[in-house]
LUMLUMDO-483323 format. One line per 10 residues: number of its first residue (from 1); for each residue x, y, z of C-alpha. Coordinates in Angstrom, 2 decimals, always signed. Layout:
% LUMLUMDO-483323
NUM) X:Y:Z ~ ...;
END
This chain:
% LUMLUMDO-483323
1) +0.05:-0.11:+0.05 ~ +1.67:+3.25:-1.01 ~ +1.84:+5.29:+1.63 ~ +1.15:+9.22:+2.23 ~ +4.75:+10.38:+0.94 ~ +4.20:+9.01:-2.48 ~ +0.62:+10.69:-2.60 ~ +2.46:+14.22:-1.75 ~ +5.23:+13.55:-4.25 ~ +2.66:+12.97:-6.74;
11) +0.78:+16.10:-6.15 ~ +4.05:+18.57:-5.74 ~ +4.69:+17.17:-9.22 ~ +1.84:+17.75:-10.63 ~ +1.88:+21.45:-8.95 ~ +5.33:+22.37:-10.89 ~ +3.62:+20.95:-14.13 ~ +1.34:+23.79:-13.48 ~ +2.03:+26.77:-15.69 ~ -0.05:+30.07:-14.52;
21) +0.05:+32.81:-16.89 ~ -1.44:+36.06:-16.07 ~ -4.49:+35.39:-18.34 ~ -4.99:+32.83:-16.10 ~ -5.15:+35.26:-13.13 ~ -7.37:+37.46:-14.85 ~ -9.51:+34.84:-16.30 ~ -9.97:+33.42:-12.31 ~ -10.76:+36.52:-11.18 ~ -13.30:+37.49:-13.41;
31) -15.23:+34.39:-13.17 ~ -14.99:+35.21:-9.09 ~ -16.38:+38.55:-10.07 ~ -19.46:+37.34:-11.85 ~ -20.52:+34.30:-9.30 ~ -19.95:+37.05:-6.34 ~ -22.07:+39.56:-8.09 ~ -24.85:+36.73:-8.80 ~ -24.73:+35.58:-5.57 ~ -25.43:+39.06:-4.00;
41) -28.06:+39.85:-6.51 ~ -29.70:+36.52:-5.71 ~ -29.37:+37.41:-2.16 ~ -31.46:+40.48:-2.76 ~ -34.27:+38.67:-4.69 ~ -36.97:+36.28:-3.93 ~ -35.32:+34.10:-6.14 ~ -32.81:+33.32:-2.80 ~ -35.60:+31.16:-1.23 ~ -36.21:+29.21:-4.36;
51) -32.23:+28.71:-5.25 ~ -32.67:+27.01:-1.48 ~ -35.58:+24.74:-2.32 ~ -33.36:+23.93:-5.45 ~ -30.23:+22.76:-3.61 ~ -32.30:+20.74:-0.90 ~ -34.27:+19.33:-3.77 ~ -30.44:+18.55:-5.35 ~ -28.82:+16.73:-2.32 ~ -32.24:+14.93:-1.64;
61) -31.75:+13.43:-5.42 ~ -28.41:+12.10:-4.71 ~ -29.55:+10.62:-1.76 ~ -31.94:+8.99:-3.16 ~ -29.85:+7.32:-5.99 ~ -27.26:+6.40:-3.09 ~ -30.06:+4.22:-1.32 ~ -31.60:+3.28:-4.81 ~ -34.93:+5.18:-4.40 ~ -34.84:+4.56:-8.17;
71) -39.46:+6.07:-8.69 ~ -38.18:+9.09:-6.41 ~ -34.63:+9.57:-8.16 ~ -36.38:+9.59:-11.88 ~ -38.50:+11.85:-10.57 ~ -36.65:+14.30:-8.89 ~ -34.34:+14.33:-12.16 ~ -36.85:+15.05:-14.53 ~ -38.46:+17.84:-12.52 ~ -34.83:+19.22:-12.02;
81) -33.98:+19.29:-15.68 ~ -37.20:+21.33:-16.62 ~ -36.29:+23.40:-14.03 ~ -34.06:+25.90:-16.15 ~ -37.01:+26.64:-18.21 ~ -39.14:+27.17:-14.99 ~ -37.13:+29.69:-13.52 ~ -36.78:+31.71:-16.87 ~ -40.33:+31.80:-17.15 ~ -40.73:+32.51:-13.03;
91) -37.96:+34.70:-12.49 ~ -38.36:+36.54:-16.21 ~ -38.46:+40.01:-14.38 ~ -35.22:+39.54:-11.97 ~ -33.36:+38.82:-14.62 ~ -34.44:+41.86:-16.72 ~ -33.40:+43.45:-13.76 ~ -30.17:+41.79:-13.81 ~ -29.21:+42.76:-17.44 ~ -30.29:+46.14:-16.51;
101) -27.97:+46.49:-13.47 ~ -24.94:+44.80:-15.95 ~ -26.16:+47.58:-18.63 ~ -26.41:+50.71:-15.91 ~ -22.41:+49.32:-14.75 ~ -20.44:+52.03:-13.43 ~ -16.84:+49.77:-13.99 ~ -15.87:+51.76:-16.85 ~ -16.71:+55.27:-15.36 ~ -14.16:+54.19:-12.10;
111) -11.53:+53.77:-15.00 ~ -12.55:+57.58:-16.64 ~ -12.11:+58.62:-12.80 ~ -14.83:+61.18:-13.44 ~ -14.78:+63.83:-10.34 ~ -18.13:+64.70:-8.83 ~ -20.19:+67.59:-9.67 ~ -20.60:+69.50:-6.55 ~ -23.19:+71.88:-8.17 ~ -25.54:+69.00:-9.36;
121) -25.14:+67.46:-5.35 ~ -25.86:+70.67:-4.10 ~ -29.09:+70.95:-6.58 ~ -30.29:+67.97:-5.72 ~ -30.01:+68.00:-1.98 ~ -32.15:+71.05:-2.37 ~ -34.94:+69.24:-4.71 ~ -34.76:+66.97:-1.71 ~ -35.82:+69.50:+0.83 ~ -38.60:+70.07:-1.52;
131) -39.90:+66.88:-2.05 ~ -39.68:+66.75:+1.84 ~ -41.26:+69.52:+2.64 ~ -44.24:+68.82:-0.35 ~ -44.38:+64.83:+1.04 ~ -44.74:+66.33:+4.96 ~ -47.52:+68.85:+3.69 ~ -49.48:+66.09:+1.66 ~ -49.19:+63.88:+4.97 ~ -50.28:+66.14:+7.08;
141) -53.53:+66.98:+5.22 ~ -53.93:+63.28:+3.78 ~ -53.84:+64.03:+0.30 ~ -53.14:+60.84:-1.72 ~ -49.63:+61.28:-3.79 ~ -47.51:+59.57:-6.12 ~ -43.67:+60.45:-6.63 ~ -41.16:+58.41:-8.88 ~ -37.50:+59.70:-8.71 ~ -35.92:+58.00:-11.79;
151) -32.87:+55.89:-11.60 ~ -30.45:+55.06:-13.75 ~ -32.83:+52.68:-15.64 ~ -34.66:+54.82:-18.01 ~ -38.65:+55.19:-18.05 ~ -39.52:+56.88:-20.66 ~ -42.48:+54.80:-21.78 ~ -43.74:+55.84:-18.45 ~ -43.12:+59.30:-18.61 ~ -44.91:+59.25:-22.20;
161) -48.13:+58.22:-20.89 ~ -48.76:+61.88:-18.69 ~ -48.59:+65.38:-19.23 ~ -44.78:+66.56:-19.78 ~ -44.34:+69.29:-17.27 ~ -40.30:+69.96:-17.48 ~ -40.42:+72.27:-14.13 ~ -37.93:+72.90:-11.40 ~ -38.90:+71.19:-7.95 ~ -40.67:+73.19:-5.60;
171) -42.77:+72.15:-3.26 ~ -45.58:+74.57:-4.42 ~ -45.66:+72.99:-7.45 ~ -45.75:+69.43:-5.98 ~ -48.60:+70.22:-3.38 ~ -50.61:+71.63:-6.40 ~ -50.55:+68.72:-8.81 ~ -51.70:+66.45:-5.91 ~ -54.44:+68.75:-4.65 ~ -57.84:+67.00:-5.23;
181) -60.13:+67.25:-8.67 ~ -56.94:+69.32:-10.39 ~ -56.51:+67.74:-13.69 ~ -52.87:+66.40:-13.11 ~ -53.69:+64.99:-9.57 ~ -54.44:+61.18:-10.89 ~ -51.20:+59.39:-11.40 ~ -48.01:+59.66:-10.62 ~ -45.15:+62.59:-10.90 ~ -41.73:+61.68:-12.39;
191) -39.00:+63.14:-11.48 ~ -35.80:+63.07:-13.66 ~ -32.67:+64.77:-14.15 ~ -33.65:+66.84:-10.74 ~ -36.63:+68.17:-12.02 ~ -40.37:+67.29:-12.53 ~ -40.57:+65.74:-15.95 ~ -44.43:+64.80:-16.27 ~ -47.31:+64.26:-14.32 ~ -50.52:+62.21:-14.40;
201) -48.03:+59.26:-15.47 ~ -49.80:+55.67:-15.35 ~ -47.69:+53.08:-13.59 ~ -47.43:+49.48:-13.79 ~ -49.35:+47.70:-10.98 ~ -47.51:+45.20:-8.98 ~ -48.66:+41.55:-9.62 ~ -47.22:+40.53:-6.08 ~ -50.05:+38.33:-4.30 ~ -48.45:+38.68:-0.85;
211) -48.83:+41.98:-0.81 ~ -51.09:+43.50:+2.15 ~ -54.78:+43.95:+1.31 ~ -54.55:+47.21:+2.87 ~ -52.19:+48.80:+0.59 ~ -54.31:+50.46:-2.29 ~ -53.66:+50.87:-5.93 ~ -50.71:+53.97:-5.05 ~ -49.02:+51.50:-3.46 ~ -48.97:+48.65:-5.84;
221) -48.72:+50.96:-8.77 ~ -45.23:+52.14:-6.85 ~ -44.48:+48.41:-6.07 ~ -44.93:+47.97:-9.83 ~ -42.46:+50.66:-11.13 ~ -39.78:+49.72:-8.68 ~ -39.95:+46.07:-9.75 ~ -39.60:+47.03:-13.17 ~ -37.11:+49.45:-12.52 ~ -34.14:+51.32:-10.07;
231) -36.54:+54.20:-9.53 ~ -37.67:+54.74:-5.80 ~ -41.31:+55.25:-5.47 ~ -42.84:+57.65:-2.41 ~ -46.39:+56.98:-1.32 ~ -48.58:+59.22:+0.28 ~ -51.80:+57.67:+1.99 ~ -55.05:+59.44:+1.05 ~ -56.95:+57.53:+4.06 ~ -54.06:+57.56:+6.76;
241) -51.60:+60.04:+5.59 ~ -48.41:+57.26:+6.26 ~ -45.70:+58.00:+4.37 ~ -44.05:+55.10:+2.23 ~ -41.26:+53.89:-0.17 ~ -41.17:+51.39:-2.72 ~ -37.83:+50.66:-4.19 ~ -36.46:+47.02:-5.73 ~ -39.39:+45.37:-5.19 ~ -40.09:+46.33:-1.40;
251) -41.97:+48.66:+0.62 ~ -40.61:+50.66:+3.81 ~ -43.64:+52.27:+5.54 ~ -43.94:+54.77:+8.21 ~ -41.34:+57.04:+7.47 ~ -40.95:+60.46:+8.39 ~ -38.62:+63.14:+7.09 ~ -35.16:+62.31:+7.91 ~ -35.83:+58.77:+6.61 ~ -36.99:+59.78:+3.72;
261) -34.21:+62.74:+3.19 ~ -31.49:+59.10:+4.03 ~ -33.63:+57.65:+0.94 ~ -33.37:+60.47:-1.00 ~ -29.69:+60.88:-0.41 ~ -29.02:+57.66:-0.38 ~ -27.42:+57.47:-4.21 ~ -25.47:+60.43:-4.12 ~ -23.61:+59.45:-1.01 ~ -23.03:+55.85:-2.61;
271) -21.31:+57.90:-5.43 ~ -19.54:+60.07:-3.22 ~ -17.84:+57.07:-1.52 ~ -16.86:+55.45:-4.73 ~ -13.94:+56.99:-5.83 ~ -15.81:+60.86:-5.93 ~ -17.98:+59.41:-8.65 ~ -21.65:+61.13:-9.27 ~ -24.32:+60.20:-10.92 ~ -25.35:+63.76:-11.78;
281) -22.26:+64.24:-13.73 ~ -23.07:+61.24:-15.68 ~ -26.43:+62.57:-16.66 ~ -25.30:+65.82:-18.72;
END
């Protein structure tokens, strides 16, 4: 019987035969980065629970093979064979969002080392204060409202469903738009590039069956646009005056001015932390 030293010598001999080039290192680094991004993306979606379920099925399939449970093994093997097609159908929105994430990747911008545009950053901070002022007034007076701040995924198809305004952001204008029985109050306001781009826009409703029954059409519309883009949707309930924010398919409720400010300024903060990059400079 061969001892451990023999296997160790064979292993070391094989290792010395391996020639690792710089391209191999780049190849491994790229694959590792892609796998990491896929794991991070899946963890933030409903696909995470499904992936865990699939992993359990794979383990059970292997165990059934070892125990010669032929019928169970056949059923599970065929189920997993068609599972890929089922995943493409069920998780079509998530896959689309992943491709959009790749499309708006800032990797090339990091190599270009674009500096922050302080003027645009200050302008957005002032705009955020105007939005908060309007939202708090609408909340206090229980006036329903739906404000969507466009992210890097363009939602021009949504903008085209409404009335183009293309105005600077002011609390007075936002309040006036949502006053009941006015021509533009029914629908969403879209904010793009630090301006009120359009009003009375129609949003896609979320098809999530697990949404609370107490949430109305505005909340479903806010979740719908957040599921289909990286936009941030602010909702003011007409019945309770509660302020909610929808982002990335999730809904956060009972927000105050400080929490709302942090959410609206979050993209700016994240960009400043990434080598001084600014989303506002990119949008010119």
